[in-house]
Every structure is written in C-alpha cells, then in structure tokens.
N, C-alpha and C positions, 0 to 999 in steps of 0.2 A: 613521569619518571626524574631523576636528579641526573643531570648530564656533569661530571666532574671538569671535565675539558673548557663546556659554556660557564660552570660554575651558576648554573640555573637550571629548575623545571620546567621539563619540555613535554610537550606528547608524543607518546611511543605505539607506534605500530607494527607489531610482533608478525612475520610470516608466517604463512602454515606449519613450512618447513619448521621454522622455528618454537612454535607451538608445539608442534610433534616432538623433536628434539629436546623441550624439556620433560619428557620424559622417561628417556630413555636412560637406562641402568648404569648406574657412574662408580667407578671401585678407585681406590685408595691409594697411591701410587708413594715409593720408597719415602719421596722426602715430603708426605702426608698431605699431596696437593691430590686433588680427585681428576680422574681422567671420564669420558664416557668409554662405556662399554660395546666396543663392535661388533660383538658376538648379539647383543640384544636385538630382537629384531622390532621394538615397541614402537619406533619413528614411523614408520613404515605403516603399522596397521592403525597407529591414531590416525596420519595424516587423512588417508584414505575414507576413514570415520568421520574427520574434520569436514572433506570435502563435499561427503555425501549428506552432511548436516547444513552445512551453505547451500548445498544444491536446490535440498527437499525443503528449507527453513524448518530441519526438525529438532528435536530436542538430541543432545551430545550424550551419549551412554556414560554409564555413571561410572563402568568401569575407569573412566578416562581420569575422573577426577580421583579416584583410590588412587592410582597412578601416579598423578601429580602431585598428590599428598605425600604419597610412599618418597618421593623424591624431595620434597619439601625439606626434609630432614637434613640435608643436604648445603641446600642452600634455596631457599625464597626471591630466584632470580626476574627480572622483566618478564620475561618471557614466559614463566611457572607460571608467576600471578600473574598475566594476561589471561592462560587461557585460563586457570581456576575460576577467573572473577565472568573470563566467557560463559564459561560452563552454568554459573549462577543465575544469570542475567538470564542466560537461551533459558533455563529448562523451568526456573519455577515462573508463573504467572505475573508476570506485574513486575517482574524484577526479584520477584520474593524479600528476604530480610535483607537485600545488600544493599550497600551503604556507600558514600562518597569520605573523601578525606575533610573537606569543610561542612562535613554534619556537626550537629550541636553534640556535645560528648554523651549528656544524659541521653540522647534518642537513639546511641546505635547499638546493636544486637551484643549481646554480654560476651558473646564468642566471638566478634572485633574487637572490643576492649580488651579482652583476656589477650590475645593475640600483642596489643599494642604496649600492654603490661609489661607480657614476656620479654619485646624487644626494647624496653627500657632496663629493666632486669638485668640482659645481658651487657647492654650498655653500661652500667654500674659493676658489673663485672669485670668490666673491660679497664675502667679506668681505675680500679682499684688494686687490681693484681695484671693487668698488661694482656694480649697479645698469649692465649692460648691454643694448644693442641685439641685437648678436648673439655670447652667451656660446659653451657648451661647448653647450649643448642642440641650440640652433640652427644647430651645427656641426657635433656631432659624437652626436647622439643614436640617429640611424638606425643612422650608421656602427658606434657600440659595440653597439647593439642586435644587429647583424645579424653582421658579424664584427669579435669580442671583440678578439682575438690583436691582429690590426693595428692596432687604433682604440685600446688602453688603453696601449701602448706610448708614444704620442704624446700619450696624455691624463698617462700618472704624467709625463713629463716638463714640460707646463707645469705640474701643478701643484706641482713643484720651485719651480719660478719662483715662482708664488704664494705656497707657504709659506717661500719667503726673502723678500721683500716683508714679507708678514703677521708675520714677526719681527722685520724692524726696527721695524715700525708697532706691532705691538698681540701683544708677545711671549707672553703668557698664554694670548689665546687659540688663537696659532698653535699651543701646543704643545698647549691638548686638542683642537685638533682632529685633530692629526696622530696625537694618542691614538686618537681616532675613529673615523680612516681604520684606523690597523694594525688597529685590535679586529673592522673589517668583512671586511678582508685577510686576517684569522685561518682562515676557512672556504676560504680556495681557494688555490693554489696561484700566486700572482701570476706567474712564468715561466712555467704554460704555461696562458695562457689559451686556450680552445674558439679554433678555427678558422673557424668559423661555428654560429649557431644556428639552429635550425627555425625554424617557426611556433611551434608551441606553448611552447619555448624564449623566441623573444621577446615571447610573451606573460606568461611570466615574470618576465621583463626587467624589461618595464613597471610588475607588479606588486609587482616588490622595488622599480623609483624610486619608484612613491606609496606603497610605505608608510613608506620612508622620509621623504620628503620630508613626510609628515603626522606621524611622529616630529619630527622637525626644527623645524614650526611648535609641536607640543605643549611642546617643551622649552626653545623662545624664548620664551614667554609664559610659562612658568612663571615662568623666570628671571625 
C-alpha cells in the first residue's frame, strides 16, 4: 500500500481483527463521512472464521467475501483489499486467476482490468468536477462490479463529458489522463464487456480498483 507519510509504497500486514472489521457495516454521519455500526456483529463472526481457517489451513467461507464486497462500495481500504485477496488466494487452487500489480496488462483477468478502468474513470471525474459527495464510486461501483456491460456504457458516456470539461480548463491534464485510460483499455475489448461477474471476479475487480488507486496516489505524490 502507499504510505502518504513515508511517501513510498510499503508492504502492509493486516491483523485478523483489522481484516474482520473491514466486513463490519458502516453508516453515514450527518457530515457525509462514514462510521462503523456498533450494532453489527460481523466483526466477531468473521474473526472466528478466519482464525479457524488459519488453524486448520481451510478455505474461507464465501459469505465473508460477499460481505467484504458489500462494504467495498463505501471504500476499498487496505484491510478490505487484503481480506479479498486472501480469500481469492486461499480458496482457489494455485491462486486461481489472481494477479499482482506488475503483471503484464494484457495478461490480467478482465475483471481486474475493469476495476483499474473504473478507478481511472473516477480519477478523471475528480479532476474535472472536484470532490463530490456522490461521485461515480458511490453511484456505480457495485453496478460496475456485478454487471459491467450495462454499467460501463453509462460510465464511458459520463467520462466523455468529464474529459470535454477538463480539456477546456486543463488541456494538458486531459490529454495525459485520456492516454492513461486508453492504455488500461488495451487489455480489454471495451465493446465486449462481460454481462456479469461472478463472486470471484467481483473480488478481482475490487483488487484491480485498489491497485490502480494506490498507483495514482503514488504517482500524484511523486509529481
């Protein structure tokens, strides 16, 4: 993960409690921020399941992945991304279709690439419109993660408007961001987005989104 204090990417090891808490329900406060719901008992249930899986080298129940992905619509935090990646690696023989950040773009699973593209579209919206209480992540994250074909058609339509506005105000930034987006899209035929992503693919989407966000944080601070 990218450490803003150290201004570099470092390895992060989450505790079982931190992994479990990433599944806890959140609720919006009056100022628009989120807080953990103390009435939700998910943390204890997830922690017990993770502890048993560690002791017996067993697979992790898929309901935990479902819960983590439900919470991802609020934020794909380091703890939440770590839990999703752990489940994908543990539950699929040989790691399944899991990938790392430095893999060649064309060799990454399509769901992972879609997550990267979504993060870039979100970044373009931010550069165009500034900070918004309800941007595309709040409105479209779950939609894009589950039914990409339908979601990305609308997302690219919105993106064309964001880029048009950005070109009139920051033409250099617009060109660079559009080039970045096109580079990500090289790993996928944007006219043939899958109709639906299964649970494991939704996890890959979330990891791709997280990795791309971290890369953007690091890139912005380096600049």
